[in-house]
C-alpha positions in Angstrom: 4.1 -2.5 -34.1 0.7 -4.5 -33.2 2.2 -7.7 -33.6 5.3 -6.3 -31.4 2.6 -5.5 -28.8 0.6 -8.6 -29.0 4.0 -10.8 -28.6 5.1 -8.3 -25.8 1.4 -8.7 -23.8 0.9 -12.5 -24.8 -1.6 -14.3 -22.8 -2.3 -11.3 -20.6 -5.5 -10.0 -22.5 -8.1 -11.0 -19.6 -5.7 -9.4 -17.2 -5.5 -6.3 -18.5 -9.1 -5.9 -18.7 -9.0 -6.7 -15.0 -6.0 -4.9 -14.2 -7.0 -1.3 -15.9 -11.0 -1.3 -14.3 -9.4 -2.2 -11.0 -7.1 0.4 -11.0 -9.5 3.2 -12.3 -12.0 2.0 -9.1 -8.7 2.5 -7.1 -7.9 6.0 -8.3 -11.8 6.9 -7.3 -11.1 5.0 -3.7 -7.7 6.5 -2.8 -9.1 10.2 -3.8 -12.1 9.5 -1.4 -9.2 8.3 1.4 -6.9 11.6 0.4 -9.9 14.0 0.8 -11.0 12.7 3.9 -7.7 12.6 5.8 -7.3 16.3 4.7 -11.2 16.7 5.9 -10.1 14.8 9.4 -6.8 16.8 10.1 -8.8 20.3 9.4 -11.5 19.2 12.0 -9.0 18.1 14.7 -5.2 19.8 13.6 -3.8 16.4 15.2 -1.4 13.8 13.5 -2.8 10.9 15.6 -6.7 11.6 14.6 -5.8 11.6 10.9 -3.4 8.5 11.0 -6.4 6.6 12.9 -8.3 6.7 9.5 -5.5 4.3 8.2 -5.3 2.2 11.6 -9.0 1.5 11.9 -8.7 0.4 7.6 -5.8 -1.9 8.5 -7.0 -3.6 12.2 -9.4 -6.0 10.5 -7.1 -6.5 7.9 -4.2 -7.8 10.0 -6.8 -9.6 12.6 -8.9 -11.4 10.1 -6.5 -11.9 6.8 -5.1 -15.4 7.7 -9.1 -16.6 7.9 -9.6 -14.7 4.8 -7.5 -16.6 2.9 -8.7 -20.3 3.7 -11.9 -18.9 2.9 -10.7 -17.2 -0.5 -9.4 -21.0 -1.6 -12.8 -22.3 -1.0 -15.0 -19.7 -2.5 -15.5 -18.5 -6.4 -12.6 -15.6 -6.5 -14.7 -13.6 -9.1 -17.8 -13.7 -7.0 -16.0 -12.9 -3.6 -14.4 -10.0 -5.5 -17.6 -8.8 -6.6 -19.3 -9.0 -3.0 -16.6 -7.3 -1.2 -16.2 -4.5 -4.0 -19.8 -3.8 -3.4 -19.3 -3.6 0.2 -17.0 -1.1 -0.1 -19.1 0.9 -2.6 -21.8 0.9 0.2 -19.3 2.4 2.8 -18.2 5.1 0.6 -22.0 6.2 0.1 -22.6 5.8 3.4 -20.2 9.0 4.1 -21.8 10.6 1.6 -25.1 11.0 3.2 -23.7 11.4 6.4 -22.1 14.5 4.7 -25.2 15.7 2.8 -27.2 15.4 6.3 -24.4 17.1 8.2 -24.4 14.1 10.4 -20.6 12.9 9.6 -18.1 12.8 12.7 -14.6 11.5 12.7 -15.7 8.7 14.7 -18.0 7.7 11.8 -15.1 7.7 9.6 -13.2 5.1 12.3 -16.1 2.6 11.9 -16.5 2.8 8.2 -13.0 2.6 7.4 -13.0 -0.6 10.1 -15.5 -1.9 8.0 -14.0 -1.1 4.4 -10.8 -2.8 5.8 -12.8 -5.9 6.7 -14.2 -6.3 3.1 -10.6 -5.8 1.9 -9.3 -8.3 3.7 -11.4 -11.0 2.1 -11.0 -9.3 -1.3 -7.3 -9.0 -1.3 -6.4 -12.9 -1.7 -8.8 -13.6 -3.8 -7.9 -10.7 -6.0 -4.1 -11.8 -5.6 -4.9 -15.5 -6.7 -6.8 -14.3 -9.6 -3.8 -12.5 -11.0 -2.0 -15.9 -10.7 -4.9 -17.8 -12.4 -5.1 -14.9 -15.0 -1.3 -14.7 -16.0 1.3 -17.0 -17.7 4.1 -17.7 -15.5 6.5 -16.3 -18.1 4.6 -13.0 -17.4 4.7 -12.8 -13.8 7.0 -9.9 -13.9 5.3 -7.9 -16.3 1.9 -8.4 -14.8 3.8 -7.2 -11.2 5.0 -4.4 -13.2 1.8 -3.5 -14.8 0.2 -3.4 -11.2 3.1 -1.3 -10.1 2.5 0.9 -12.6 -1.2 1.5 -12.0 -0.7 2.0 -8.1 1.9 4.3 -8.9 -0.6 6.3 -11.5 -3.0 6.5 -8.7 -0.9 7.9 -6.5 0.3 10.6 -8.9 -3.2 11.4 -9.9 -5.7 11.2 -6.7 -3.9 13.6 -4.8 -3.9 16.3 -8.0 -7.7 15.4 -8.9 -8.8 15.3 -5.3 -7.4 18.8 -4.5 -8.9 19.9 -7.5 -12.4 18.7 -7.1 -12.3 19.5 -3.5 -11.4 23.4 -4.3 -13.6 23.4 -7.1 -16.6 21.5 -6.2 -16.1 20.1 -2.9 -15.7 17.0 -1.2 -19.3 15.5 -2.0 -17.9 15.6 -5.9 -15.0 13.3 -4.7 -16.5 10.7 -3.1 -19.6 10.9 -6.6 -16.6 10.1 -8.7 -15.2 7.3 -6.3 -18.7 5.7 -6.9 -18.7 6.2 -10.8 -15.3 4.2 -10.9 -16.6 1.3 -8.6 -19.7 0.9 -11.1 -17.6 0.6 -14.1 -15.2 -1.8 -12.6 -18.2 -4.0 -11.2 -19.4 -4.2 -14.5 -16.5 -5.0 -16.1 -15.6 -8.0 -13.9 -19.0 -8.9 -13.7 -19.4 -9.2 -17.5 -16.0 -9.4 -19.3 -13.7 -11.3 -17.2 -13.7 -14.6 -17.0 -11.6 -16.3 -14.3 -10.3 -20.1 -14.5 -11.4 -22.1 -11.5 -9.0 -24.9 -10.7 -9.8 -27.8 -8.9 -6.3 -27.9 -7.4 -7.6 -25.1 -5.2 -9.8 -27.0 -3.2 -7.2 -29.7 -2.5 -6.8 -30.4 1.3 -9.6 -27.8 2.0 -12.7 -29.7 1.5 -12.3 -31.7 4.7 -10.5 -29.4 6.7 -12.1 -26.5 9.0 -11.4 -22.7 8.4 -9.3 -23.2 11.4 -7.0 -26.0 9.7 -6.8 -24.4 6.5 -5.6 -21.1 7.8 -3.1 -22.8 9.8 -1.8 -24.7 6.7 -0.8 -21.0 5.5 1.5 -20.7 8.7 3.0 -24.3 8.5 4.2 -23.6 5.3 6.0 -20.2 6.3 7.5 -22.2 9.2 8.9 -24.6 7.1 10.2 -22.3 4.3 12.2 -19.5 6.5 13.7 -17.7 3.1 9.8 -16.6 2.5 9.0 -16.2 6.3 11.8 -14.0 6.8 11.2 -12.0 3.8 8.0 -11.1 4.9 9.2 -10.2 8.6 12.0 -7.8 6.7 8.9 -6.3 4.9 7.0 -6.2 8.3 9.7 -4.1 9.7 10.1 -1.7 6.5 6.6 -1.2 7.0 6.6 -0.1 10.5 9.2 2.5 9.6 6.8 3.5 6.6 4.0 3.8 8.4 5.4 6.5 11.0 6.2 8.4 7.8 3.0 8.1 6.4 1.6 9.4 9.8 3.9 12.2 10.1 4.2 13.3 6.5 0.6 15.2 6.3 1.3 16.7 9.8 4.7 18.1 8.7 3.5 19.3 5.1 0.5 20.7 6.6 1.7 22.7 9.1 5.0 24.0 9.1 6.6 27.0 7.2 6.7 26.4 3.2 4.1 23.9 3.5 0.0 23.8 2.4 -2.3 21.6 1.0 -0.7 22.5 -2.1 2.6 21.2 -1.3 1.2 18.1 0.1 -0.4 17.2 -3.0 2.8 18.2 -4.8 5.3 15.8 -2.9 2.3 13.2 -3.4 2.6 13.5 -6.8 6.0 13.2 -7.4 5.9 9.9 -5.2 3.5 9.0 -7.8 5.8 9.8 -10.7 8.8 7.9 -9.3 6.5 5.2 -9.0 5.4 5.4 -12.5 9.3 5.6 -13.5 9.7 2.5 -11.6 7.2 0.5 -12.6 8.2 1.2 -16.2 11.4 0.1 -15.5 10.5 -3.2 -13.5 8.0 -3.9 -16.4 10.0 -3.7 -19.5 13.7 -4.8 -17.9 14.7 -8.4 -17.9 14.5 -10.2 -14.8 17.7 -9.4 -12.5 20.3 -12.5 -11.9 19.4 -11.9 -8.4 15.8 -11.0 -7.0 17.0 -10.9 -3.4 19.8 -8.7 -4.1 17.0 -6.5 -6.1 15.0 -6.0 -2.8 17.5 -5.4 -0.4 19.1 -2.8 -2.3 15.9 -0.9 -3.4 15.2 -0.9 0.0 18.2 0.5 1.2 18.0 3.0 -1.3 15.2 4.6 -0.3 15.6 4.2 3.2 18.6 6.3 3.3 17.3 9.3 0.9 14.1 10.5 1.7 13.6 10.9 5.0 16.9 12.8 5.4 15.9 15.2 2.9 12.4 15.5 4.6 13.7 16.3 7.7 16.4 18.3 6.6 14.9 20.5 3.8 12.8 23.8 4.0 11.0 23.9 1.1 8.8 21.9 -1.6 11.8 21.6 -4.1 13.8 19.6 -1.9 10.8 17.4 -0.2 9.7 16.5 -3.8 13.6 15.4 -4.2 13.2 13.5 -1.6 9.9 11.8 -2.3 11.3 11.2 -6.1 14.5 9.7 -4.7 12.6 7.5 -2.2 10.4 5.8 -4.0 11.9 5.4 -7.3 13.2 1.8 -6.9 10.1 0.9 -4.8 8.2 -0.5 -7.7 11.3 -2.5 -8.5 11.1 -4.2 -5.1 7.3 -4.9 -5.6 7.9 -6.5 -8.5 10.7 -8.7 -7.7 9.0 -9.9 -4.3 5.7 -10.3 -6.3 7.2 -12.9 -8.9 9.5 -14.5 -6.0 6.7 -14.9 -4.3 4.2 -16.5 -7.5 7.2 -18.7 -8.6 8.0 -20.1 -5.3 4.7 -20.8 -3.9 2.3 -23.3 -5.7 -1.0 -21.8 -6.9 -3.4 -24.2 -4.5 -1.3 -22.6 -1.4 -1.4 -19.1 -2.4 -4.6 -18.0 -1.0 -3.7 -19.3 2.6 0.1 -18.2 2.4 -0.8 -14.8 1.0 -3.4 -14.4 4.0 -0.6 -15.4 6.4 2.0 -12.8 4.6 -0.8 -10.2 5.3 -1.2 -10.7 9.0 2.5 -10.8 9.4 3.7 -8.5 7.0 0.8 -6.0 7.8 0.3 -5.9 11.3 3.3 -3.3 11.8 1.2 -0.9 9.8 -1.5 0.2 12.1 1.3 0.0 14.8 3.2 2.8 12.7 0.1 4.9 12.1 -0.8 5.0 15.6 2.9 5.4 16.9 3.6 7.6 14.3 0.8 9.8 15.5 1.7 9.5 19.3 5.4 10.7 18.5 4.5 13.4 16.5 1.6 14.8 19.1 3.1 13.9 22.4 7.1 13.5 21.8 8.5 15.1 19.1 6.2 18.5 18.7 6.5 19.3 22.3 10.0 18.6 22.5 10.8 21.1 19.7 8.7 23.6 21.0 10.8 23.8 24.0 14.1 24.5 22.1 15.5 27.8 21.7 16.0 29.0 17.9 20.0 28.5 18.5 19.9 25.0 19.7 21.0 22.6 17.3 17.8 20.8 16.9 16.0 24.2 16.0 18.9 24.5 13.3 18.9 21.3 11.9 14.7 21.1 11.7 13.2 24.2 12.0 10.9 26.0 14.6 7.8 26.2 14.6 4.6 23.3 14.1 6.1 20.6 11.7 9.5 20.9 13.2 8.8 18.0 15.4 7.8 15.7 12.6 10.9 17.0 10.2 12.8 15.7 13.4 11.1 12.4 13.4 11.7 11.7 9.8 15.5 12.1 10.7 15.0 9.4 13.7 13.3 6.8 11.2 15.7 7.2 8.7 18.4 5.8 10.8 15.7 3.0 11.6 15.2 2.2 8.1 19.0 1.7 7.3 19.4 -0.6 10.2 16.5 -2.7 9.0 17.7 -3.1 5.7 21.4 -3.9 6.9 20.1 -6.3 9.3 18.0 -8.9 6.8 20.9 -8.1 4.3 22.6 -10.6 6.1 20.0 -13.0 6.8 21.3 -16.3 4.9 17.4 -17.8 4.8 16.5 -15.2 2.5 19.6 -15.6 0.3 18.8 -19.2 -0.2 15.9 -18.6 -2.5 18.1 -17.7 -5.2 17.6 -20.5 -7.9 14.7 -22.0 -6.3 11.0 -22.1 -7.7 7.8 -24.1 -8.0 7.5 -25.9 -10.9 
């Protein structure tokens, strides 16, 4: 049995240490974020107010990622990760101090989230390249599946643990747990993980300025249209998904049958679906067509969950929607990750991943802002003016939260159209059979 496990995870021993400890730290951070979203919504009762928390986190990430990759290719990856993790811990500690002193305001969280996002901007490309350095090429899909599994486990556990700690001990305990997980991850990375540094990572960067190096990532994407169009595909999906994320707490915390427990249960089902999908993606052999796996996974997700959230009337239906909507997302992520790592040279990955982050994720803060505005200013007022016997009321219910349900119905069609459009993109399909040797 032990020999089989050694064969299955051959060459991944150091990666597993990094993966496990960073995943533990991610659990603490996710629990804090979950608790603060609930705190923000309870303070203001506004979808826009709570969605701005995530928008502020992503804004610096999107604006500065392209330069972060250039710096990541120059800097020591391990040192960069340690410094950025420490900066994130300081941001969390500042929230705790403001809470203890009774000074915490919503605008404090916006500023702190923006600073946290800045640290993540520098940390993410270093972390992505570290995974490539620690992982044999033949294990790329398994490593991607394991990362998807840990992310899924975080999705399951963070709402459950955060809700339990909030109810029993308050938000202070949630933040203290976050700081504990950071300490464990920091010490493990500092003393037990050795990242192999490659001279290749310094090619074409020693003499070039940061701006020129950043431009190399964009030039690479311009010359490789399949990768670029795949990134734009995900950017459009992220826009739809961010509108969904902005509207979900507003609907589940306010409509009939919804509650904080309902939000936690739906989030837990999302995580369970992700875990199941991650196990499938980790242990199944590589598909004959990674592009087809990506396209079909996203189409299935977009055509199921949003309709069930829009038309459902209780937690069981919403949970079913979460399971169907997220079951194959790890399959998509795993194939996307393996495709990128195989196709993009490792010495270019920091720059290209950062250019990807700017292009693929700029729609996330836009989507959160758009979702908050649409819920508060468009769909909720529209549903409030409807008679009980009207078609919208019969479909989406009445009272607060029905507007968010109507919005889910609209973005379901938007997601399907995006999938069908990019599924016809010839540049993406040309990636089949190509690889970086």
